[in-house]
MARLOLO-224434 format. One line per field, with one value per residue (C-alpha): x, y, z. Coordinates in nm, 3 decimals, m for minus. Layout:
<rs>
x: (X	...)
y: (Y	...)
z: (Z	...)
</rs>
This chain:
<rs>
x: (m6.318	m6.120	m6.280	m6.628	m6.538	m6.427	m6.735	m6.953	m6.753	m6.794	m7.172	m7.161	m6.943	m7.142	m6.880	m6.538	m6.244	m6.007	m5.648	m5.534	m5.216	m5.051	m4.747	m4.546	m4.396	m4.051	m4.042	m4.380	m4.384	m4.744	m4.916	m5.127	m5.376	m5.419	m5.727	m5.712	m6.010	m6.003	m6.270	m6.312	m6.545	m6.783	m6.500	m6.293	m6.043	m5.891	m5.928	m5.722	m5.768	m5.616	m5.935	m5.793	m5.460	m5.560	m5.389	m5.463	m5.435	m5.326	m5.446	m5.424	m5.582	m5.802	m6.123	m5.973	m5.854	m6.203	m6.364	m6.122	m6.189	m6.567	m6.555	m6.368	m6.615	m6.912	m6.752	m6.738	m7.085	m6.952	m6.994	m7.261	m7.043	m6.736	m6.673	m6.331	m6.052	m5.691	m5.461	m5.133	m5.137	m5.114	m5.327	m5.473	m5.588	m5.762	m5.956	m6.035	m6.167	m6.375	m6.536	m6.605	m6.744	m6.981	m7.099	m7.152	m7.335	m7.591	m7.666	m7.639	m7.552	m7.186	m7.087	m7.064	m7.161	m6.851	m6.610	m6.435	m6.440	m6.101	m5.813	m5.468	m5.175	m4.989	m4.673	m4.672	m4.720	m4.434	m4.218	m4.284	m4.187	m3.862	m3.766	m3.814	m3.585	m3.322	m3.306	m3.156	m2.872	m2.815	m2.439	m2.343	m2.578	m2.439	m2.087	m2.170	m2.358	m2.060	m1.830	m2.063	m2.099	m1.721	m1.658	m1.931	m1.791	m1.565	m1.517	m1.158	m1.262	m1.530	m1.275	m1.028	m1.307	m1.430	m1.076	m1.053	m1.395	m1.271	m0.952	m1.158	m1.393	m1.698	m2.028	m2.008	m2.258	m2.222	m2.261	m2.587	m2.670	m2.993	m3.278	m3.271	m3.651	m3.696	m3.570	m3.602	m3.348	m3.121	m3.167	m3.059	m2.755	m2.643	m2.703	m2.469	m2.213	m2.184	m2.102	m1.813	m1.686	m1.352	m1.308	m1.315	m0.990	m0.810	m0.935	m0.800	m0.450	m0.483	m0.639	m0.463	m0.763	m0.994	m1.006	m1.323	m1.303	m1.539	m1.354	m1.449	m1.660	m1.851	m1.931	m2.058	m2.303	m2.401	m2.475	m2.695	m2.889	m2.921	m3.065	m3.330	m3.421	m3.444	m3.735	m3.919	m3.836	m3.989	m4.300	m4.332	m4.316	m4.588	m4.834	m4.763	m4.832	m5.147	m5.457	m5.442	m5.662	m5.901	m5.802	m5.450	m5.581	m5.765	m5.453	m5.256	m5.500	m5.458	m5.080	m5.031	m5.294	m5.154	m4.810	m4.941	m5.189	m5.254	m5.465	m5.779	m5.718	m5.629	m5.956	m6.154	m5.997	m6.043	m6.407	m6.438	m6.307	m6.542	m6.845	m6.766	m6.742	m7.087	m7.219	m7.092	m7.240	m7.575	m7.575	m7.498	m7.770	m8.027	m7.907	m7.932	m8.282	m8.397	m8.247	m8.444	m8.135	m8.246	m8.046	m8.013	m8.116	m7.940	m7.584	m7.459	m7.613	m7.467	m7.131	m7.127	m7.256	m6.980	m6.733	m6.677	m6.781	m6.484	m6.256	m6.117	m6.002	m6.316	m6.204	m6.142	m6.492	m6.625	m6.598	m6.369	m6.208	m6.552	m6.709	m6.396	m6.445	m6.638	m6.856	m6.995	m7.111	m7.469	m7.414	m7.285	m7.430	m7.395	m7.043	m6.936	m7.044	m6.894	m6.562	m6.526	m6.584	m6.366	m6.077	m6.058	m5.981	m5.615	m5.420	m5.157	m5.144	m4.875	m5.103	m5.138	m4.770	m4.675	m4.848	m4.597	m4.313	m4.492	m4.576	m4.209	m4.143	m4.435	m4.354	m3.983	m3.770	m3.873	m4.246	m4.276	m4.525	m4.784	m5.124	m5.266	m5.548	m5.301	m5.100	m5.414	m5.506	m5.159	m5.140	m5.494	m5.483	m5.142	m5.094	m5.462	m5.539	m5.214	m5.279)
y: (3.425	3.116	2.923	3.017	2.914	2.572	2.536	2.605	2.353	2.087	2.126	1.963	1.671	1.353	1.154	1.250	1.047	1.186	1.152	1.280	1.285	1.459	1.685	1.846	2.189	2.201	2.581	2.627	2.310	2.261	1.960	2.007	1.779	1.808	1.697	1.652	1.583	1.372	1.330	1.281	1.525	1.470	1.546	1.260	1.499	1.400	1.685	1.722	2.001	2.076	2.130	2.200	2.247	2.298	2.287	1.971	2.054	1.810	1.542	1.407	1.063	0.888	1.044	1.394	1.324	1.204	1.514	1.743	1.570	1.579	1.949	2.019	1.814	1.991	2.327	2.230	2.067	1.741	1.511	1.316	1.281	1.108	0.769	0.667	0.797	0.692	0.696	0.558	0.244	0.418	0.296	0.643	0.642	0.307	0.460	0.776	0.583	0.357	0.661	0.832	0.511	0.469	0.829	0.808	0.476	0.637	0.929	0.757	0.437	0.390	0.238	m0.141	m0.147	0.050	m0.215	0.044	0.330	0.266	0.265	0.184	0.363	0.117	0.330	0.318	m0.060	m0.093	0.130	m0.090	m0.399	m0.247	m0.102	m0.445	m0.598	m0.326	m0.387	m0.729	m0.581	m0.264	m0.319	m0.266	0.030	0.190	0.148	0.336	0.600	0.649	0.698	0.952	1.137	1.145	1.287	1.548	1.634	1.919	2.144	2.022	1.658	1.747	1.943	1.653	1.410	1.641	1.668	1.288	1.281	1.527	1.326	1.015	1.222	1.104	1.294	1.586	1.493	1.523	1.244	1.266	1.161	0.967	1.003	0.685	0.659	0.691	0.390	0.568	0.826	0.536	0.404	0.742	0.749	0.402	0.482	0.780	0.612	0.319	0.561	0.691	0.354	0.403	0.740	0.616	0.407	0.695	0.933	0.700	0.748	1.123	1.117	0.927	0.975	0.791	0.440	0.264	0.266	0.003	m0.290	m0.489	m0.734	m0.445	m0.299	m0.636	m0.643	m0.280	m0.339	m0.638	m0.428	m0.150	m0.387	m0.507	m0.153	m0.050	m0.290	m0.138	0.212	0.133	m0.006	0.302	0.529	0.326	0.323	0.688	0.797	0.843	0.626	0.291	0.163	m0.084	m0.362	m0.354	m0.365	m0.686	m0.829	m0.749	m0.968	m1.248	m1.222	m1.158	m1.366	m1.707	m1.593	m1.469	m1.746	m2.113	m2.204	m2.235	m1.906	m1.725	m1.832	m1.744	m1.398	m1.332	m1.428	m1.187	m0.904	m1.002	m1.029	m0.694	m0.538	m0.672	m0.547	m0.198	m0.211	m0.313	m0.011	0.220	0.058	0.112	0.468	0.541	0.393	0.600	0.904	0.824	0.740	0.584	0.281	0.240	m0.118	m0.403	m0.308	m0.271	m0.592	m0.789	m0.619	m0.752	m1.100	m1.183	m1.221	m1.599	m1.751	m1.786	m1.590	m1.240	m1.246	m1.088	m0.733	m0.671	m0.798	m0.560	m0.278	m0.068	0.089	0.181	0.337	0.527	0.729	1.043	1.003	0.674	0.808	0.787	0.436	0.314	0.558	0.327	0.207	0.563	0.685	0.383	0.419	0.789	0.734	0.425	0.546	0.862	0.661	0.727	0.415	0.626	0.938	1.090	1.381	1.483	1.430	1.652	1.938	1.911	2.009	2.336	2.365	2.358	2.642	2.851	2.798	2.866	3.010	3.363	3.287	3.073	3.316	3.274	3.179	2.838	3.020	3.218	2.903	2.728	3.024	3.036	2.663	2.612	2.930	2.866	2.493	2.399	2.568	2.453	2.088)
z: (m1.305	m1.401	m1.117	m1.237	m1.592	m1.470	m1.252	m1.556	m1.758	m1.489	m1.501	m1.843	m1.727	m1.669	m1.476	m1.346	m1.215	m0.953	m0.843	m0.506	m0.302	m0.005	m0.019	0.259	0.193	0.353	0.337	0.505	0.716	0.602	0.444	0.133	m0.039	m0.416	m0.608	m0.985	m1.209	m1.528	m1.792	m2.168	m2.338	m2.630	m2.872	m2.727	m2.571	m2.237	m1.988	m1.668	m1.420	m1.080	m0.882	m0.537	m0.363	m0.001	0.337	0.536	0.908	1.178	1.249	0.893	0.927	0.675	0.803	0.780	0.424	0.328	0.480	0.296	m0.038	0.008	0.097	m0.227	m0.431	m0.274	m0.353	m0.721	m0.702	m0.849	m0.547	m0.740	m1.051	m0.907	m1.068	m0.931	m0.708	m0.774	m0.469	m0.339	m0.125	0.212	0.503	0.553	0.190	0.242	0.531	0.333	0.035	0.262	0.428	0.096	m0.052	0.241	0.212	m0.164	m0.134	0.096	m0.136	m0.476	m0.658	m0.740	m1.072	m1.064	m0.697	m0.605	m0.739	m0.956	m0.707	m0.543	m0.795	m0.655	m0.819	m1.041	m1.033	m0.652	m0.651	m0.898	m0.677	m0.373	m0.572	m0.698	m0.359	m0.203	m0.464	m0.427	m0.053	m0.133	m0.341	m0.144	m0.103	m0.466	m0.506	m0.191	m0.327	m0.646	m0.449	m0.213	m0.511	m0.670	m0.340	m0.299	m0.648	m0.599	m0.256	m0.373	m0.671	m0.708	m0.742	m0.996	m1.199	m1.211	m1.300	m1.577	m1.721	m1.749	m1.916	m2.176	m2.233	m2.303	m2.522	m2.336	m2.346	m2.106	m1.839	m1.464	m1.215	m1.024	m0.669	m0.636	m0.391	m0.181	m0.168	m0.546	m0.738	m1.073	m0.958	m0.856	m1.209	m1.350	m1.119	m1.231	m1.598	m1.590	m1.365	m1.609	m1.891	m1.679	m1.552	m1.734	m1.562	m1.202	m1.210	m1.386	m1.122	m0.853	m0.996	m0.934	m0.586	m0.305	m0.076	m0.314	m0.166	m0.283	m0.660	m0.814	m0.971	m1.283	m1.082	m0.928	m1.269	m1.395	m1.103	m1.156	m1.522	m1.437	m1.184	m1.441	m1.704	m1.459	m1.358	m1.723	m1.771	m1.474	m1.597	m1.936	m1.770	m1.549	m1.852	m2.020	m1.730	m1.651	m2.007	m2.206	m2.187	m2.362	m2.641	m2.471	m2.709	m2.569	m2.214	m2.301	m2.464	m2.151	m1.960	m2.212	m2.186	m1.815	m1.634	m1.745	m1.624	m1.289	m1.204	m1.263	m1.567	m1.355	m1.172	m1.496	m1.658	m1.345	m1.317	m1.689	m1.650	m1.358	m1.575	m1.856	m1.627	m1.465	m1.809	m1.894	m1.560	m1.631	m1.980	m1.834	m1.605	m1.895	m2.106	m1.830	m1.780	m2.152	m2.172	m1.878	m2.050	m2.367	m2.571	m2.900	m3.018	m3.390	m3.461	m3.280	m3.367	m3.011	m2.882	m3.172	m3.113	m2.758	m2.829	m3.077	m2.788	m2.756	m2.426	m2.191	m2.422	m2.395	m2.755	m2.899	m2.836	m3.206	m3.285	m3.024	m3.275	m3.055	m3.362	m3.487	m3.181	m3.077	m3.393	m3.302	m3.610	m3.474	m3.138	m3.261	m3.392	m3.055	m2.799	m2.498	m2.577	m2.654	m2.311	m2.142	m2.325	m2.247	m1.875	m1.837	m2.050	m1.839	m1.522	m1.427	m1.325	m1.147	m0.931	m1.154	m1.251	m0.887	m0.810	m1.104	m0.924	m0.639	m0.871	m0.941	m0.572	m0.474	m0.720	m0.598	m0.229	m0.243	0.037	m0.061	m0.062	0.247	0.403	0.128	0.268	0.165	m0.015	m0.225	m0.300	m0.422	m0.641	m0.799	m0.866	m0.992	m1.198	m1.350	m1.406	m1.377	m1.708	m1.870	m1.774)
</rs>
C-alpha cells in the first residue's frame, strides 16, 4: 500500500534527482545498492524517499550497477524523469553513470546536454583530500590511537582512568577509538583525547606497563592537527546539510575561484558557470512555451538581463528572494521550475549513506536470514516514509 502511494506521488513529480551507494552487510555477507529520490514539490518542500534497497549480486561492476539502477527506475516508472545522479568517486560508479547516460541520451534529451547528469559527492572528495593529508602525519595520530586503545584494553584501566577524570573534575566522557578509514571519527577521537590530556601523565604514575604516554610536544602537534580537521569538519557539516540559497552558491564562486585559479582561469570558469546557467534557463523557457505556460509581461527576461556581463555579482538583482516565495510562482514561472529542480540536486550521497545505519540495525545478528526482499520492505516502509 505504501509503495502504491509513493508511486502515485511520483507520477506528479516532473524531475527527480537521485543518490545511490553500495553497502555490504557483514551479517549476511551480501551487497546492497540503495537508491534515494530527491525533489521539491509545488509547495517548496524538499522531499526525500528511499526508493529501493536491493541486493546486488556478483559481479558488481559498473554495468551491473547501471542495470540495477535502471531496473529500479523502470519499476517506479520514473526513468524519463531523472535529472541527476549523485555518487561517490569510485571507478565502478564512473562506468555506471556513463552507461546510464548513454541509455538516457538515446531515449530522451538530458538537461543541459547531460552536463549536470553526473554529480560527484563533495563529502567523498573532501574525505579523499583529508585522508591524503593525514597520511603525511600518521605517526602522531597513531600514537594517540595506541594510547586510547591501551586505556580501553581492560576494565581495570578504564576504571583507573575514570577515577583520575573525576579527581580533576573533568566532564565525564569516555575515550573513543576511531575508524581508520573515516577521518571525521579520527577528529572525534582527537577532540576527546585533548580534553583528557592532563589525565594521561597521571595515569602513567599508576600503571607501570603504560610506556608511551604523549609528552607536551606531542600534544602541541595533536592540537594543531585537530584545529586543521575542525575546519574540514565544519565544511562537511555545511555541505551535508540542507540546500543552499542560490545567491550563496554564486558568492561561493566569487570567493573561491580566484583562490583556486589564476585570474584568467577564474574568469573563464565563472563564465562557464554563467553560460551553463543561461543554457539551462533556455531549456526551461522552451519547455514552458511548449507546455503553454503564459509569462506575465517581460519580468523574467528583464530579471536575467540585469546580470552584468562577465560578472557573477548580479545574483541579488536576479530576484531570487522574490521568486523563491511561493506566492510569486506565477510571476516567475520559468525560474520557479528551474529553482525547484536545481535546488533539489544533492551535492553529497549522505542521504543514501544514512540508510546504511538503519540497515545495520535491521540486519543484525539475529536477523541475518532475512531475505533481500524483506529487508527492502522494512527499510523503505520504515525510514522511507520518515525521511
